[in-house]
DRENMAR-686416 format. One record per residue: residue in one letter; residue number from 1; x, y, z of N, C-alpha, C, O, CB in turn. Coordinates in steps of 0.001 Angstrom, whole numbers, plus 500000, padded with zeros to 6 digits. Glycine has a CB too. Layout:
- A  NUM  X  Y  Z  X  Y  Z  X  Y  Z  X  Y  Z  X  Y  Z
...
//
This chain:
- M  1  302576  926438  750200  302328  927983  750047  303512  928607  748803  304729  928584  748992  302611  928809  751788
- N  2  302898  929104  747632  303641  929514  746410  303721  931077  746415  304587  931771  745882  302906  928961  745057
- Q  3  302695  931455  747087  302152  932662  747093  301601  933493  748514  300882  933071  749420  301144  932451  746204
- W  4  302117  934586  748360  301322  935724  749594  299798  935346  749369  299433  935071  748227  301572  937775  749230
- P  5  298781  935321  750556  297568  935785  750040  296837  936419  749092  297138  937607  748980  297340  936157  750509
- P  6  296186  936127  748544  295401  936923  747651  294862  938310  748282  294436  938504  749421  294233  936057  747188
- H  7  295026  939349  747056  294960  940599  747716  295882  941283  749138  295422  941761  750175  293652  940530  748021
- S  8  296835  941169  748858  297416  941595  750252  298567  942817  749325  298938  943038  748172  298345  939929  751417
- K  9  298723  943224  750394  299550  944756  750673  301004  943833  751420  300825  942931  752238  298416  946249  752171
- I  10  302095  944178  751050  303461  944114  751310  304334  945147  752238  304181  946149  751539  303955  944126  750101
- A  11  304910  945461  753018  305646  946618  752763  307074  946060  754089  307007  945615  755235  304480  948357  753104
- C  12  308375  946433  753039  309231  946009  754153  309861  947391  754500  310082  948128  753539  310359  944785  753753
- F  13  310166  947821  755687  311012  948988  756167  312503  948385  756750  312853  947313  757244  310120  949847  757437
- N  14  313143  949591  756439  314646  949320  757025  314843  950331  758765  313854  950906  759220  316013  950076  755501
- S  15  315768  950365  759271  315897  950302  760629  315332  952178  761037  315180  952601  762183  317775  949729  761060
- I  16  315167  952820  760030  315005  954144  760193  313480  954270  759769  312766  955205  760132  316076  955013  759349
- G  17  313120  953370  759074  311380  953562  758863  310946  953723  757575  309778  953948  757255  310752  954836  759555
- E  18  311961  953599  756769  312092  953709  755052  311350  952860  754587  311335  951845  755283  313445  953452  754346
- V  19  310436  952803  753317  310226  951997  752753  311206  951129  751867  311333  951545  750715  309445  952438  752344
- I  20  311777  950224  752136  312816  949377  751195  312205  947825  749857  312927  947115  749157  313928  948589  752626
- A  21  310887  947823  749971  310170  946873  749381  308723  947149  749626  308114  947476  750644  310586  945584  749830
- E  22  308298  946891  748221  306512  946914  748662  306065  946297  747493  306666  946226  746421  305596  948592  748897
- S  23  304756  945774  747835  304030  944865  746842  302190  945104  746898  301611  944900  747965  304503  943130  747324
- K  24  301810  945318  746294  300342  944981  746434  299903  944023  745285  298797  944097  744749  299441  946327  746402
- R  25  300747  943230  744994  300405  942120  743955  300188  940617  744224  300054  939714  743397  301412  942118  743059
- S  26  300184  940543  745847  300286  939214  746634  301882  938316  745694  302166  937127  745835  298340  938155  746407
- R  27  302517  939144  744963  303546  938759  744671  304979  938622  744820  305639  937795  744190  303412  938947  744185
- L  28  305592  939677  745901  306389  939743  746371  307722  938867  746592  307578  938118  747558  305874  939992  746976
- D  29  309149  938733  745884  309856  938086  746239  310634  938567  747038  311555  939261  746607  310239  937626  745517
- L  30  310493  938349  748372  311326  938801  749520  313407  938923  749003  314192  939834  749267  310891  937347  750941
- S  31  313644  937676  748274  314941  937640  748081  315509  938362  747122  316692  938632  747332  315268  936568  747933
- D  32  314929  938859  745892  315055  939704  745231  315196  941184  745335  316084  941995  745071  314429  939446  744760
- S  33  313947  941234  745836  313550  943067  746848  314314  943486  747536  314590  944683  747456  312422  943271  747963
- L  34  314995  942589  748550  316116  942886  749729  316920  942635  749589  317661  943618  749559  316170  942546  750778
- M  35  317550  941506  749404  318935  941233  748882  319783  941163  747842  321009  941051  747851  319118  940534  749070
- L  36  318900  941253  746789  319546  940984  745696  320594  941811  745083  321559  941220  744600  318723  940820  744930
- W  37  320545  943103  745031  321278  944275  745252  322284  945166  746294  322938  946202  746180  320555  944774  745120
- R  38  322061  944278  747264  323554  944767  748797  324168  944140  748349  324007  943017  747872  323637  944446  750631
- K  39  325575  945239  748494  326738  944961  748298  327395  944740  749464  328626  944728  749461  327258  945788  747601
- S  40  326863  944588  750323  327706  944305  752027  326949  943084  752320  325841  942906  751813  327429  945699  753561
- C  41  327561  942122  753214  327634  940453  753637  327034  940366  754831  326766  939295  755375  329139  939750  753819
- D  42  326658  942119  755560  326247  942174  756582  324464  941644  756706  323725  941733  755725  326657  943525  756912
- P  43  324068  941206  757802  323039  940530  757813  321932  942175  757688  322284  943306  758024  323014  939339  759310
- L  44  321097  941913  757326  319682  942929  756953  318655  942936  758119  318008  941971  758526  318742  942318  755510
- F  45  318632  944182  758564  317664  944033  759568  316495  944714  759064  316769  945777  758506  318100  944548  760896
- C  46  315364  944434  759095  314021  945256  758165  312819  944740  759047  312953  943723  759728  313765  944661  756179
- T  47  311586  945493  759021  310463  945131  759252  309498  944787  758398  309312  945495  757408  310120  945801  759822
- I  48  308966  944009  758552  307903  943357  757553  306369  943497  757856  306069  942922  758902  308162  941830  757493
- E  49  305403  944060  757270  303846  944682  757259  303240  943583  756129  303627  943482  754965  303708  946651  756646
- V  50  302147  942758  756809  301581  942481  756172  299850  942396  756087  299255  941942  757065  302214  941754  756108
- S  51  299200  942780  755070  297621  942325  755161  296751  942023  754360  297146  942584  753339  296968  943011  755598
- T  52  295934  941578  754141  295493  941058  753060  293999  941536  752850  293611  942129  753856  295684  939617  753136
- K  53  293113  941468  751930  291589  941842  752022  290852  940649  751390  289886  940832  750650  291194  943298  751195
- D  54  291241  939627  751641  290940  938313  751090  289814  937785  752232  289905  937924  753451  292422  937291  750929
- K  55  288766  937161  751503  287495  936889  752386  287668  935822  753263  287025  935725  754308  286267  936573  751596
- K  56  288939  934595  752703  289330  933448  753336  289768  933772  754618  289362  933172  755613  290292  932752  752635
- W  57  290722  934856  754659  291377  935424  755955  291351  936337  756143  291886  937301  755597  292390  935345  756233
- K  58  290347  936187  757449  289364  936764  758311  290488  937722  759712  290664  938922  759924  288207  935206  758972
- T  59  290931  936684  760272  291991  937518  761502  293404  936707  761499  293766  935678  760929  291249  937416  763388
- W  60  294029  937595  762363  294975  937031  762275  295421  936119  763686  295906  936458  764766  295781  938003  761819
- N  61  295031  934884  763149  294927  933782  763919  296370  933141  763934  297102  933392  762976  293810  932854  763381
- S  62  296880  932249  765058  298085  931648  765021  298283  931002  763147  299183  931551  762511  298021  930345  766398
- E  63  297614  930123  762559  297331  929487  761729  297711  930574  760589  298722  930360  759920  296016  928910  761912
- N  64  296992  931647  760363  297124  932513  759167  298591  933189  759513  299386  933421  758603  295760  933689  758990
- V  65  298921  933516  761020  300380  934203  761026  301554  933104  760984  302619  933606  760624  300587  935147  762455
- R  66  301631  931568  761294  302773  930878  760730  302594  930518  759132  303484  930081  758401  302993  929558  761586
- K  67  301584  930732  758859  301443  930753  756881  302349  931945  756764  303308  931412  756205  299500  931173  755930
- I  68  302579  932811  756871  302816  934333  756516  304792  934067  756893  305772  934293  756184  301603  935802  757898
- E  69  304661  933477  758393  305975  933152  758659  306623  932132  757693  307809  932343  757440  306030  932679  759992
- S  70  306096  931168  757169  306364  930213  756048  306916  930699  754777  308031  930396  754354  305193  929570  755714
- R  71  306073  931472  754193  306519  932370  753360  307626  933074  753257  308389  933269  752311  305886  933010  753340
- I  72  307612  933500  754559  308890  934640  754753  310119  933832  754652  310994  934278  753910  308926  935510  756337
- A  73  310371  932552  755362  311025  931924  755544  311705  930987  753892  312821  930986  753372  310325  931372  756648
- Y  74  310392  930295  753519  310564  929759  752151  311208  930661  751394  312303  930298  750964  309359  929405  751491
- D  75  310774  931905  751069  311358  932790  749973  312879  933357  750338  313576  933769  749411  310316  934081  749745
- L  76  313272  933371  751399  314734  933799  751770  315436  932403  751767  316529  932077  751303  314884  934643  753349
- E  77  314723  931859  752256  315778  930301  752108  316131  929266  751154  316934  928333  751175  315408  929419  752855
- F  78  314938  929893  749957  315167  929001  748536  316481  929660  748213  317416  928909  747934  313872  929183  747131
- D  79  316622  930574  748214  317702  931614  747813  319038  931751  748575  319711  932777  748485  317100  932921  747896
- A  80  319399  930713  749313  320542  930797  750211  320695  931864  751470  321747  932371  751860  321606  931026  749337
- Y  81  319146  932102  752085  319409  933456  753283  319003  932395  754338  318553  931252  754245  318205  935244  753235
- K  82  319393  933359  755579  318841  932342  756837  318168  933563  757123  318568  934642  756685  319956  931506  758188
- V  83  316602  933365  758239  316188  934254  758555  315490  934156  759762  314621  933294  759891  315687  934649  757696
- K  84  315876  935248  761020  315191  935345  762145  314225  935813  761718  314321  936679  760849  315656  935951  763147
- I  85  312555  935252  762350  311497  936120  762183  310991  936085  763605  310761  935041  764216  310453  935706  761040
- E  86  310779  937732  764256  310302  938276  765773  309164  938822  765415  309067  939561  764436  311243  939395  766620
- R  87  308393  938569  766026  306534  938628  765420  306594  940163  766467  306686  940165  767695  304868  936718  766176
- L  88  306526  941180  765718  305703  942229  766790  305068  942166  767252  305261  942124  768468  305257  943034  766729
- S  89  303162  942070  766524  302055  941910  766407  302037  940840  767224  303012  940129  767466  301584  941868  765212
- Q  90  300786  940690  767719  300769  939154  768658  299393  938643  767321  298916  939429  766503  300026  939325  771140
- P  91  299017  937146  767457  297735  936512  766659  296906  936918  767648  297143  937077  768845  297631  934808  766279
- G  92  295829  937082  766978  294184  937163  768107  293393  937404  767048  293599  936955  765920  293885  938614  769515
- K  93  292410  938161  767395  291608  938537  766803  291686  939868  765808  290715  940096  765087  290870  938524  767644
- T  94  292759  940679  765774  293068  941287  764837  292291  941198  763271  292314  939981  763087  294267  940976  764894
- L  95  291792  941648  762359  291483  941754  761177  292513  941505  760388  293566  941989  760804  290971  942801  760952
- C  96  292594  940777  759155  293679  940167  758002  293646  942190  757294  294687  942605  756785  292702  938258  756462
- D  97  293069  942637  757336  292928  943955  757040  293673  944735  757466  293761  945779  756819  291984  944375  757277
- K  98  294516  944599  758695  295019  945513  759504  296748  944633  759188  296854  943471  758796  294125  945600  761313
- P  99  297840  945520  759475  299253  945179  758880  299527  944134  760201  299242  944411  761366  300533  946732  758634
- F  100  299904  943365  759915  300833  942083  760842  301609  942561  760963  301640  943391  760055  301290  940743  760463
- K  101  303003  942719  761970  304148  943074  761627  305124  941849  762275  304868  940959  763086  304382  944565  762100
- W  102  306568  942275  761420  307577  941214  762164  308819  941897  762059  308985  942986  761509  307710  939643  761474
- N  103  309608  941259  762568  311325  941908  762303  311915  940908  761932  311987  939879  762602  312275  942536  763576
- L  104  312493  941095  760649  313431  940329  760349  314911  940426  760251  315269  941430  759635  313102  940046  759518
- E  105  315759  939756  760634  317282  939333  760579  317970  938150  759418  318187  936953  759604  317527  938724  762057
- I  106  318202  938971  758205  318709  938500  757462  319991  937910  756924  320550  938832  756330  318412  938946  757154
- T  107  320562  937056  756863  321927  936605  756703  322347  935881  755029  321573  935291  754275  322104  935448  757985
- A  108  323254  936063  754898  323726  934769  753727  324026  933788  754630  324659  933865  755683  325182  935018  752616
- D  109  323247  932410  753844  323826  930639  754005  324832  930290  753292  324596  929342  752542  322843  929486  753562
- Y  110  325761  930670  753257  326668  930150  751928  327431  929268  752356  328062  929624  753351  327585  931150  751177
- D  111  327620  928287  752015  328864  927333  752447  329977  927922  752410  330336  928266  751284  329098  926165  751668
- E  112  330990  928279  753687  332203  928663  753660  333249  928109  753023  334139  928725  752438  332478  928748  754615
- E  113  333063  926114  753220  334121  925443  753094  334117  925629  751676  335288  925573  751301  334156  924086  753678
- D  114  333267  925843  750620  333103  925330  749304  333351  926711  748850  332551  927620  749072  331681  924525  748859
- P  115  335006  926946  747901  335000  927783  747689  334141  928706  746390  334287  929897  746114  335980  927657  747855
- A  116  333384  927870  745854  332677  927948  744681  331789  928806  745385  331519  929784  744688  332137  926633  743948
- L  117  331261  928821  746432  329925  929310  747160  330320  930507  748152  329561  930745  749092  329178  928001  748081
- N  118  331236  931105  748012  331976  931782  748988  331037  932974  749347  330362  933163  748336  333441  932212  748464
- P  119  330641  933953  750405  329968  935405  750506  330200  936026  749131  329199  936505  748598  330660  936420  751746
- V  120  331658  936114  748296  331354  937221  747455  330728  936523  746070  331131  937099  745060  332756  938167  747198
- N  121  330285  935974  745944  329459  935009  744880  328016  935631  745009  328056  935130  746132  329458  933167  745317
- R  122  327114  936074  744964  325929  936224  745171  325388  935321  744513  324472  935123  745312  325496  937316  744973
- N  123  325145  934412  743494  324498  933482  743000  324895  932015  743299  325370  931160  742551  324501  933749  741788
- S  124  324603  931978  744454  324602  930555  745093  323049  930301  745778  322806  929372  746549  325915  930463  746374
- G  125  322226  931147  745408  321016  930336  745574  320218  929406  744894  320721  928844  743922  320349  930934  745758
- S  126  319073  929139  745220  318729  927571  744210  318617  928043  743396  319143  927378  742504  317573  926522  744273
- R  127  318210  928904  743034  317623  929372  741154  319248  929967  740127  319389  930575  739066  316039  931448  741288
- F  128  320123  929437  741064  321650  929126  740496  322310  927774  740676  323353  927256  740276  322641  930059  741160
- R  129  321316  927416  741415  322421  925641  741523  321797  924642  740300  320618  924507  739972  322059  924425  743534
- A  130  322900  924049  739794  322413  922674  739041  321703  922161  739322  321381  922028  740503  322971  921779  738885
- A  131  320950  921467  738038  320160  920696  738696  320541  919615  738698  321574  919320  738098  319092  920695  738400
- R  132  319565  918398  739608  320427  917197  739864  320265  916219  738634  319316  916069  737864  319997  916450  741279
- S  133  321311  915697  738688  321543  914131  737393  320189  913728  737555  319520  914338  736721  322858  912461  737858
- D  134  319521  913021  738209  318754  912274  738500  317384  912528  737946  316712  911650  737406  318861  912192  739675
- A  135  316814  914385  738184  316117  914921  737900  315454  914563  736466  316090  914185  735482  316587  915891  738163
- S  136  314123  914747  736533  313567  914194  734670  313591  916038  734264  313642  916973  735062  311106  913041  734422
- V  137  313538  916077  732883  313530  917137  732239  312095  918025  732436  311871  919234  732493  313847  916721  730884
- K  138  311459  917127  732493  310051  917672  732495  309907  918453  734109  309482  919607  734174  308817  916236  732220
- S  139  310416  917484  735692  310597  918448  736361  311515  919438  736711  311402  920050  737773  310394  918140  736963
- I  140  312554  919685  735794  313221  920896  735767  312084  922122  735396  311511  922908  736151  314456  920759  734673
- Q  141  312009  921962  734013  311342  923151  733392  310381  923571  734346  310330  924779  734573  310669  922881  732021
- S  142  309474  922681  735054  308761  923337  736067  309007  924224  736963  308394  925274  737154  308403  922712  736622
- S  143  310321  923623  737777  311225  924200  738215  311642  925655  738000  311521  926584  738798  311956  923522  737953
- I  144  312046  925668  737033  312490  926963  736094  311324  927870  735933  311568  929057  736152  312999  926529  734534
- E  145  310043  927546  735578  309009  928219  735366  308888  928634  737005  308873  929855  737163  307794  927375  734562
- E  146  308817  928014  737980  308094  928084  739208  309099  929300  739509  308494  930372  739505  307998  926621  740297
- V  147  310426  929413  739759  311198  930386  740240  311386  931623  739388  312209  932476  739718  312364  929835  740523
- Y  148  310737  931725  738439  311108  932813  737962  309560  933746  737510  309423  934756  736821  312184  932399  736751
- G  149  308664  932987  738157  307037  933240  738163  306952  933395  736582  306579  934423  736018  306392  934800  739156
- L  150  307359  932206  735939  307014  932071  734593  305938  931167  733959  306194  929963  734002  308059  931766  734074
- P  151  304613  931588  733296  303241  931078  732853  303823  929171  732360  304639  928880  731485  302491  932363  731170
- R  152  303078  928229  733254  303128  926967  732901  303651  926429  731616  303215  927135  730706  302040  926610  733026
- G  153  304249  925669  731259  304877  925175  729919  305585  925841  728800  305897  925360  727711  304008  924678  729316
- C  154  305796  927109  729291  306615  928587  728470  308321  928080  728449  309131  928482  727614  306418  930507  729728
- V  155  308670  926991  729709  309947  926546  729372  310188  925270  728867  309501  924292  729160  310662  926655  730341
- C  156  311500  925247  727836  311512  923939  726885  313066  923901  726962  313728  924854  726553  310758  924078  725119
- L  157  313681  922705  727531  314963  922547  727136  314809  921410  725929  313948  920603  725579  315925  922135  728428
- L  158  316423  921896  725404  316580  921640  724091  317428  920194  724016  317885  919678  725036  317307  922919  723391
- T  159  317572  919644  722776  318900  918870  722304  319952  919336  721583  319663  920113  720673  318632  917910  721590
- P  160  321279  919024  721773  321748  919747  720524  321388  919867  719069  321944  920620  718270  322734  919435  720416
- E  161  320342  918995  718798  320034  918869  717679  318560  920349  717638  317785  920489  716692  319689  917044  717439
- K  162  318563  920997  718583  317812  922063  718812  316081  921331  718625  315238  921992  718019  318340  923377  717647
- K  163  315666  919727  719301  314317  919228  719332  314335  919603  720837  315190  920100  721570  313987  917559  718826
- K  164  312840  919099  721047  312615  919358  722454  312836  918020  723201  312340  916954  722838  311157  919949  722708
- A  165  313594  918178  724230  313800  917296  725010  312587  916400  725434  311445  916847  725335  314383  917881  725954
- S  166  312849  915030  725946  311467  914492  726036  311275  914547  727985  312021  914284  728929  311398  912596  725137
- P  167  310390  914853  727891  310062  915168  729450  310586  914057  730490  311347  914277  731431  308394  915273  729658
- S  168  310030  912831  730134  310545  912024  731117  312160  911589  731018  312618  910696  731731  309669  910848  731101
- S  169  312806  912184  730236  314194  911992  730196  315052  912528  731115  314840  913645  731585  314609  912356  729148
- S  170  316206  911719  731497  316861  912671  732913  317630  914076  732339  317609  914528  731194  318295  911597  733920
- I  171  318267  914565  733463  319263  915782  733398  320153  915314  732748  320528  915743  731657  319825  916383  734614
- K  172  320720  914125  733502  321677  913457  732959  322361  912845  731475  323498  912709  731024  321467  912797  733528
- K  173  320991  912576  731026  321090  911899  729782  320966  913459  728830  321421  913719  727716  319708  910527  729548
- L  174  320530  913923  729348  320503  915623  728316  321763  916483  728417  322114  917410  727687  319189  916881  728938
- R  175  322410  915919  729577  323668  916735  729727  324975  915806  728648  325884  916190  727913  324108  916797  731698
- D  176  324477  914539  729032  325786  913610  727942  325583  913929  726607  326593  913813  725913  325713  911764  727911
- K  177  324007  914503  725730  324026  914424  724964  324386  915941  724260  324598  916072  723054  323134  913711  724876
- W  178  324413  917068  725254  325250  918299  725113  326712  917661  724851  327356  917866  723822  325174  919337  726534
- K  179  327148  916849  725941  328474  916966  725984  329457  916158  725028  330676  916002  724967  328741  916705  727217
- N  180  327978  915571  724073  329276  914490  723163  328329  915084  721808  328172  914476  720750  329357  912027  723526
- G  181  327691  916591  722198  327244  916828  720566  326316  916139  719959  326251  916257  718735  328232  916612  719661
- Q  182  325478  915352  720573  324963  914084  719899  323163  915016  720050  322146  914465  719631  325390  912108  721045
//
């Protein structure tokens, strides 16, 4: 699931009930909205409410609740955070146009054994990691577009000669070209 349900309203609240992030566009990035500007490495405790007016989402049944929980986990874990999700609402016959609520506990999931990924370094999420050497140029271009919410086909990796890298070429071959200046 790459996005929230269509026509969603999403709101996140801090422990005293103040809105700390919200969206009506179905494209809220929890990691960026909640964690990017935090200076503390302490866990963030917050409440999230989600509602949708999409006709395919009729009630907050177990399947729909799991889809949202999966989206929450994916959104945060993709950028190197751990999240504990606690349901405040109960699945059942409640309509999806009414908010379903969860409590979240979000903590940094940095590899403390690796000094390059210590908690002071905020750039250790997936969007900041190096591409695998065996990945194709095409797959990395697509990943960049997806991570940053860019239109399909707008990212282009270049060779040192300022030509488009072959989509079927590996990242290792492209790195070697840049390393050797070829």
